[in-house]
C-alpha positions in Angstrom: -9.5 -4.8 -3.3 -11.0 -2.3 -0.9 -10.5 -2.6 3.0 -13.9 -4.3 4.0 -15.5 -2.1 7.1 -15.5 -5.2 9.3 -11.8 -5.0 9.5 -12.8 -1.8 12.0 -12.8 -3.1 15.1 -10.8 -3.6 18.5 -9.2 -7.0 17.4 -8.1 -6.1 13.9 -7.3 -2.5 12.9 -9.2 0.0 15.5 -11.2 2.9 14.7 -11.3 2.1 11.1 -10.2 -0.3 8.5 -6.8 -1.5 7.7 -5.4 0.1 4.4 -2.8 -2.3 3.4 -4.7 -3.2 0.7 -4.7 0.1 -0.9 -1.1 1.0 -0.5 0.6 -2.1 -2.1 3.9 -1.3 -4.2 5.6 -4.3 -5.8 9.2 -3.5 -7.6 10.3 -5.9 -10.2 13.6 -5.4 -11.1 15.8 -6.6 -14.2 13.2 -9.6 -15.1 14.0 -11.9 -18.1 11.4 -14.3 -19.9 11.7 -17.5 -20.6 9.8 -20.2 -22.4 7.4 -20.3 -25.6 4.3 -19.2 -23.4 5.3 -15.0 -23.2 3.1 -12.5 -20.3 1.4 -9.5 -22.8 4.1 -7.0 -20.7 7.4 -8.2 -20.6 9.4 -4.7 -20.0 12.6 -5.5 -17.5 11.7 -3.2 -14.8 8.4 -2.1 -13.7 6.4 -1.4 -10.7 2.9 -2.7 -9.8 0.8 -0.4 -7.5 -2.7 -0.8 -5.9 -5.4 0.5 -7.3 -5.7 3.7 -5.0 -6.8 6.6 -7.3 -6.2 9.3 -4.6 -2.8 8.1 -3.6 -1.5 7.5 -7.2 -2.8 10.4 -8.4 0.2 13.0 -10.4 2.2 9.8 -10.8 4.1 9.5 -13.9 4.1 6.8 -16.4 1.4 4.6 -14.5 -1.6 3.4 -15.7 -4.7 1.6 -14.2 -4.5 -2.4 -15.7 -8.5 -2.9 -14.5 -8.0 -6.7 -15.0 -5.4 -6.5 -12.4 -6.5 -4.2 -9.8 -3.4 -2.7 -10.1 -1.4 0.3 -11.7 1.3 -0.5 -14.0 4.0 1.7 -13.8 7.5 2.7 -15.4 8.7 5.2 -12.5 12.1 5.0 -10.9 10.9 7.6 -8.2 8.1 5.3 -6.3 9.3 4.1 -3.2 7.6 2.9 0.6 7.4 5.4 3.1 8.2 3.1 6.4 7.5 4.8 9.9 7.7 3.7 13.3 7.1 5.3 16.7 10.2 5.3 19.1 8.3 6.4 22.3 7.8 4.3 25.1 4.3 3.7 25.1 4.5 2.9 21.4 3.0 -0.6 22.1 0.2 0.9 24.2 -1.4 3.7 22.1 -2.1 4.2 18.3 -0.9 7.1 16.3 -3.4 6.4 13.3 -4.7 7.4 11.3 -2.3 9.3 9.5 -3.1 10.9 6.6 -0.2 11.8 4.2 -0.1 14.6 1.2 1.9 15.3 -1.8 1.2 18.7 -3.2 3.1 19.3 -5.9 1.4 15.6 -7.3 -2.0 16.5 -5.9 -1.8 13.1 -4.3 -3.3 12.5 -0.9 -3.5 9.0 1.3 -5.0 7.7 4.4 -2.9 5.1 6.5 -4.2 2.9 9.6 -1.7 0.2 11.4 -1.3 -3.5 10.6 -3.7 -5.8 11.3 -3.1 -7.1 15.0 -3.0 -10.9 14.0 -2.1 -11.9 17.7 -4.9 -10.5 20.3 -3.9 -9.7 23.9 -5.9 -7.4 24.7 -5.7 -4.6 21.7 -1.6 -4.7 20.9 0.1 -7.7 19.4 2.3 -10.0 21.9 
């Protein structure tokens, strides 16, 4: 789903909606299938990537499955970029939005922080 605009508030994500729904990667590795009812797709290794056209532009071996609202990929080069501020005031200020661009693939992504589920005056407890 697209992040609801209602998430852009001081209690949840700050000035613009959290971007988690557009930044999901699920990696399936060494799958096996049993039973008489089989799924339509039975690859041993694959990835599901959120339907984020700007973010997946240029990815190889990916195709959008509209019914899943996700891309089905067979691409060993996909991964999650995780970063965190090490500054002493990291719990007192936000360093978002962050824009990530891959010039070689012509893909781009806008990232926001996680949703704040424990409100104590803006930052989580």
